[in-house]
C-alpha positions in Angstrom: -278.9 107.0 -150.7 -279.0 110.6 -149.5 -276.5 109.9 -146.7 -274.2 108.2 -149.2 -274.2 111.1 -151.6 -273.5 113.4 -148.7 -270.6 111.2 -147.5 -269.2 111.0 -151.1 -269.2 114.8 -151.3 -267.0 115.0 -148.2 -264.3 112.7 -149.7 -264.5 113.3 -153.4 -262.7 116.1 -155.2 -262.9 117.6 -158.7 -259.6 116.0 -159.6 -261.2 112.5 -159.3 -263.2 112.9 -162.5 -259.9 113.3 -164.4 -258.0 110.5 -162.7 -261.0 108.0 -162.7 -260.7 107.5 -159.0 -264.2 106.8 -157.5 -264.3 107.5 -153.7 -267.3 106.2 -151.8 -268.9 107.1 -148.6 -267.0 104.3 -146.8 -263.6 105.9 -147.5 -261.1 105.9 -144.6 -257.5 107.2 -144.6 -255.0 104.3 -144.5 -253.0 103.4 -141.4 -249.5 102.3 -142.5 -249.4 99.6 -139.8 -251.9 97.7 -141.8 -249.6 97.6 -144.9 -248.9 93.9 -145.5 -245.1 94.3 -145.1 -245.7 96.2 -141.8 -248.1 93.6 -140.6 -245.4 91.0 -141.2 -243.5 92.8 -138.4 -246.3 92.5 -135.7 -249.5 90.7 -136.8 -249.5 86.9 -135.9 -251.8 86.3 -138.9 -249.0 87.3 -141.2 -245.8 87.1 -139.3 -244.1 83.7 -139.3 -240.8 81.9 -139.6 -241.1 82.1 -143.4 -241.7 85.9 -143.4 -238.8 86.4 -141.0 -236.6 84.3 -143.3 -237.9 86.3 -146.3 -236.7 89.6 -144.8 -233.5 88.2 -143.4 -232.7 86.7 -146.7 -231.9 90.1 -148.2 -228.7 90.0 -146.1 -226.3 87.5 -147.6 -225.6 85.3 -144.6 -229.3 84.4 -144.4 -230.0 83.8 -148.1 -231.7 80.5 -148.8 -229.8 79.5 -151.9 -230.8 76.2 -153.4 -230.3 74.0 -156.5 -233.2 75.5 -158.5 -233.0 77.7 -161.5 -233.1 81.3 -160.3 -232.3 80.6 -156.7 -228.6 79.8 -156.8 -226.0 81.4 -154.6 -225.0 83.8 -157.4 -228.6 84.8 -158.1 -229.0 85.8 -154.4 -225.6 87.4 -154.4 -226.6 89.8 -157.2 -230.1 90.4 -155.8 -228.7 91.4 -152.4 -225.9 93.5 -153.9 -228.6 95.4 -155.9 -230.4 96.1 -152.7 -227.3 97.0 -150.7 -227.0 100.7 -151.2 -230.7 101.2 -150.6 -230.4 99.1 -147.4 -227.5 101.2 -146.1 -229.5 104.4 -146.5 -232.8 102.8 -145.4 -231.7 100.9 -142.2 -231.0 103.9 -140.0 -231.1 101.8 -136.9 -228.0 100.0 -138.2 -226.2 102.9 -139.8 -227.1 106.3 -138.2 -224.3 108.4 -139.7 -226.5 109.4 -142.7 -229.3 110.9 -140.5 -229.1 114.6 -140.0 -232.6 115.7 -138.7 -233.6 112.9 -136.2 -230.4 111.6 -134.6 -231.9 109.6 -131.8 -234.8 107.9 -133.4 -235.1 104.4 -135.0 -236.3 104.8 -138.6 -236.5 102.7 -141.8 -236.3 105.5 -144.3 -237.9 105.2 -147.7 -240.3 102.5 -146.4 -241.6 103.6 -143.0 -240.2 107.1 -142.8 -239.2 109.9 -145.1 -235.5 110.4 -145.8 -233.6 112.7 -143.4 -230.1 112.4 -145.0 -230.0 116.1 -146.1 -227.7 119.0 -145.5 -229.1 122.4 -144.5 -230.3 124.3 -147.6 -230.3 128.0 -148.5 -231.8 130.3 -145.9 -234.5 131.9 -148.1 -236.5 130.8 -151.2 -235.0 131.5 -154.6 -237.2 134.2 -156.4 -238.3 132.3 -159.5 -239.9 134.4 -162.1 -242.8 131.9 -162.3 -243.7 128.2 -161.7 -242.7 127.4 -165.3 -239.1 128.4 -164.7 -238.9 126.3 -161.5 -240.5 123.3 -163.2 -238.2 123.6 -166.2 -235.1 123.6 -164.0 -236.5 120.8 -161.8 -237.1 118.5 -164.9 -233.6 119.3 -166.2 -232.0 118.1 -163.0 -234.3 115.2 -162.6 -233.3 113.9 -166.1 -229.6 114.3 -165.1 -230.3 112.3 -161.9 -231.6 109.4 -164.0 -235.3 109.8 -163.2 -237.3 108.3 -166.0 -240.5 110.3 -165.8 -241.9 113.0 -163.5 -245.2 114.7 -162.8 -246.5 117.2 -160.2 -249.8 117.2 -158.3 -251.3 119.2 -155.5 -250.9 117.9 -151.9 -254.0 115.7 -151.2 -254.6 114.8 -147.6 -256.8 111.8 -148.5 -253.7 109.8 -149.7 -251.5 110.5 -146.8 -251.0 107.7 -144.2 -253.2 108.7 -141.3 -250.3 107.5 -139.0 -246.8 106.1 -139.7 -245.8 102.6 -138.7 -243.2 102.3 -136.0 -241.5 99.3 -134.3 -241.7 101.3 -131.1 -244.7 101.9 -128.7 -248.0 100.7 -130.2 -246.7 100.5 -133.7 -247.9 103.9 -134.8 -246.7 107.5 -134.7 -248.0 110.7 -136.1 -247.7 111.6 -139.8 -244.6 113.7 -140.2 -245.1 115.5 -143.5 -246.4 119.0 -142.8 -250.0 119.6 -143.9 -249.2 123.1 -145.3 -247.0 121.5 -148.0 -248.5 122.5 -151.4 -247.1 120.2 -154.0 -246.0 116.6 -154.6 -243.4 115.7 -157.2 -243.9 112.1 -158.3 -241.1 110.3 -160.0 -240.7 107.0 -161.9 -237.5 104.9 -162.0 -237.6 102.2 -164.7 -236.6 98.6 -163.9 -234.6 96.3 -166.1 -236.8 94.4 -168.5 -234.5 91.5 -169.1 -234.1 90.7 -165.4 -237.9 90.8 -165.1 -238.2 88.1 -167.7 -236.6 85.6 -165.2 -239.4 86.1 -162.5 -240.1 84.1 -160.4 -236.4 84.0 -159.3 -234.1 85.6 -156.7 -232.3 87.0 -159.7 -235.3 89.0 -160.9 -235.3 90.7 -157.4 -232.2 92.6 -158.6 -234.4 94.6 -160.9 -236.5 95.6 -157.9 -233.5 96.3 -155.7 -231.7 98.5 -158.2 -235.0 100.2 -159.0 -235.4 101.2 -155.3 -231.7 102.1 -155.0 -231.6 104.4 -158.0 -235.0 105.9 -157.1 -233.8 106.6 -153.5 -230.5 108.2 -154.6 -232.3 110.3 -157.3 -235.1 111.7 -155.1 -232.7 112.4 -152.2 -230.5 114.3 -154.7 -233.5 116.2 -156.2 -234.8 117.0 -152.7 -231.4 118.4 -151.7 -231.4 120.6 -154.8 -234.9 121.9 -153.8 -233.6 122.6 -150.2 -230.5 124.3 -151.6 -232.9 126.6 -153.5 -234.5 127.6 -150.2 -237.6 125.5 -150.2 -238.8 122.6 -148.1 -238.5 119.1 -149.6 -239.3 115.6 -148.1 -238.1 112.7 -150.2 -240.2 109.5 -149.8 -240.5 106.1 -151.4 -243.2 103.7 -150.0 -243.5 105.7 -146.8 -245.7 108.7 -145.8 -248.4 108.4 -148.5 -250.1 106.1 -151.1 -248.0 106.4 -154.3 -250.5 105.4 -157.0 -253.3 107.9 -156.3 -250.7 110.7 -156.3 -249.1 109.4 -159.5 -252.5 109.3 -161.2 -253.0 113.0 -160.2 -249.5 113.8 -161.5 -250.5 112.5 -165.0 -248.1 109.5 -165.0 -250.6 106.9 -166.2 -253.6 104.7 -165.3 -254.1 101.7 -163.0 -254.3 98.2 -164.5 -256.0 95.1 -163.3 -253.0 94.0 -161.3 -253.4 97.2 -159.2 -250.2 98.7 -160.6 -249.7 102.0 -162.4 -249.2 101.7 -166.2 -247.1 104.5 -167.8 -246.7 105.5 -171.4 -242.9 105.1 -171.3 -242.4 102.0 -169.1 -245.7 100.2 -168.9 -245.9 98.8 -165.3 -242.1 98.3 -165.0 -240.9 101.0 -162.6 -240.6 102.1 -158.9 -242.4 105.3 -157.7 -240.8 108.1 -155.6 -242.4 111.2 -154.1 -241.1 114.6 -153.0 -243.4 116.8 -150.9 -242.4 120.4 -151.3 -243.5 124.0 -151.2 -241.5 125.0 -154.3 -243.8 126.7 -156.8 -244.3 124.3 -159.7 -246.6 123.8 -162.6 -249.3 121.1 -161.9 -249.5 118.2 -164.4 -252.7 117.1 -165.9 -254.0 113.5 -165.4 -254.1 111.4 -168.6 -256.5 108.9 -170.0 -254.4 106.5 -172.0 -256.9 103.6 -172.5 -255.6 101.3 -169.8 -259.0 100.9 -168.0 -260.8 99.8 -171.2 -257.9 97.5 -172.3 -257.7 95.8 -168.9 -261.5 95.3 -168.9 -260.9 92.8 -171.7 -257.5 91.5 -170.6 -256.9 89.1 -167.7 -253.3 87.9 -168.5 -251.9 89.0 -165.1 -254.8 87.4 -163.2 -254.3 84.1 -165.1 -250.6 84.1 -164.5 -250.7 84.9 -160.8 -249.8 81.6 -158.9 -251.7 82.5 -155.7 -254.7 83.9 -157.6 -254.4 87.2 -155.8 -255.5 89.4 -158.8 -259.3 89.8 -159.4 -260.9 88.6 -162.6 -264.0 90.7 -162.1 -264.7 94.4 -162.6 -263.3 97.2 -160.3 -265.2 97.4 -157.1 -264.9 98.7 -153.5 -264.4 95.2 -152.2 -261.6 94.8 -149.7 -259.9 91.5 -148.8 -258.7 92.7 -145.4 -257.3 95.6 -143.4 -254.4 95.7 -145.8 -256.6 97.2 -148.5 -257.7 100.8 -148.8 -261.4 101.2 -147.9 -263.9 103.2 -149.9 -262.3 103.4 -153.3 -263.6 101.6 -156.4 -260.7 99.9 -158.1 -259.0 96.5 -158.9 -257.7 95.3 -155.6 -255.4 92.3 -155.4 -255.3 90.2 -152.2 -252.2 91.4 -150.3 -252.2 88.3 -148.1 -252.2 85.8 -151.0 -249.5 87.8 -152.8 -247.2 88.2 -149.8 -247.6 84.5 -148.7 -246.3 83.5 -152.2 -243.4 85.9 -151.8 -242.5 84.4 -148.4 -242.9 80.8 -149.6 -240.5 81.3 -152.6 -238.1 83.4 -150.5 -238.0 86.4 -152.8 -240.3 89.0 -154.3 -242.6 88.2 -157.2 -243.6 90.4 -160.2 -245.0 87.8 -162.5 -247.9 90.2 -163.1 -245.4 92.7 -164.6 -243.7 90.1 -166.7 -247.0 88.9 -168.3 -248.6 92.3 -168.7 -249.1 93.3 -172.4 -247.9 96.8 -171.5 -244.5 95.4 -170.4 -242.7 96.6 -173.6 -239.8 98.7 -174.8 -241.7 101.8 -175.7 -238.5 103.4 -177.0 -239.2 101.4 -180.2 -241.7 102.6 -182.7 -243.5 99.3 -183.2 -244.4 99.2 -179.5 -245.6 102.8 -179.5 -247.9 102.0 -182.4 -249.1 99.0 -180.4 -249.9 101.3 -177.4 -252.0 103.5 -179.7 -253.9 100.4 -180.9 -254.5 99.3 -177.4 -256.0 102.7 -176.6 -258.3 102.5 -179.6 -261.6 100.6 -180.2 -259.3 98.0 -181.7 -257.9 97.0 -178.3 -259.0 93.5 -178.8 -256.8 93.2 -181.8 -253.9 94.6 -179.8 -254.4 91.9 -177.2 -254.4 89.2 -179.9 -251.3 90.6 -181.5 -249.6 90.5 -178.0 -250.5 86.9 -177.6 -249.3 86.1 -181.1 -246.0 87.9 -181.2 -244.8 88.6 -177.6 -243.0 85.8 -175.7 -244.1 86.4 -172.1 -242.8 83.1 -170.8 -240.2 82.8 -168.1 -236.6 83.2 -169.2 -234.2 80.7 -167.5 -231.7 82.6 -165.3 -229.0 80.4 -166.8 -229.9 82.1 -170.1 -229.7 85.5 -168.5 -226.2 84.8 -167.2 -225.1 83.2 -170.5 -227.4 84.2 -173.4 -225.5 81.9 -175.8 -226.9 78.9 -173.9 -230.4 79.7 -175.1 -229.3 79.7 -178.7 -227.5 76.3 -178.2 -230.6 74.8 -176.6 -232.8 76.1 -179.4 -230.5 74.6 -182.0 -230.4 71.3 -180.2 -234.2 71.2 -180.0 -234.5 72.0 -183.8 -232.1 69.1 -184.5 -234.1 66.7 -182.4 -237.3 67.7 -184.1 -235.8 67.1 -187.6 -234.5 63.7 -186.5 -238.1 62.7 -185.4 -239.4 63.7 -188.8 
């Protein structure tokens, strides 16, 4: 026990008591090559013809359209169009004209590597009066860029990938973000709720694709502004570091049973972006919004998950495989079960988001009131009200394309019921 306490003191930080992150003595920095999507590139336990077809399918000639609701040609056409701009910027090995800093290196920016599509900025830092002025200006521009929510935390080496995945050499290369960076800007880009209602479907993947596309464009723009003000800025999406621990420290929410961040504005319905910078900024405070207590009594996402990848039990430091972070007490879904389902259906899946009680339109007062109820000792009532009033079933994609069809079908159903009576 004494050795465990000593080990925990090495890895734990004061910020953890505010975020709720419990780091144990078994903690290890994460190697990006063990991310489940990276493993699908090299690990024979994950890589298969189905996983290859899954990735290829995001380019239209290889889409596996079929006569199933949600997987038609036009569903894939929209999904792949939603991903297109992101893919153009991301796939540097195919389109090198965007890269400025590393012209002779194969990169997949936003997923394996930070974005390098920047012009040279100003030659010296702008003399802000204080961090408050810099933060106020940053948030003003972030809102103009379409960023839904934003927080700032201190750079934390624990959540940086210990090495970066690369298709070259042994699959690893050194971390590229400088260790003397001081701050991390964490951004949220909301995803379309109506599209998510159609999951599982290729059509619902358009919500994910546009989420990544808008997020990438926004953080590249924001990072260029920071550089233009004379400071360093490295725009990242899924690359370089673990998003959720940094988002927790930036005060953007709490983690739910499904392992996703839940935010006061968007629930779990968003993509996360990060900008590493030395711009002087005010640091956000982590928030307790009642998610942990609510999810203790809610298992809707776990019940709805087809491959049963989401745990029903309490948070723990259990890991399913090398694709999980070691030494952190949390709800940890099985990456292998989840990704296998993705590959089998030939598109991404976010059923856990569709069925989550926090997946609501919090711009409406009634849902904000529900959020307060869910954060109170009456959270059990909030769950019952969600079961009673919220339709979390799958919406047919034919009804998304043509909403009037849903009304016609409901009318026809009502007429048939009346005839039986």
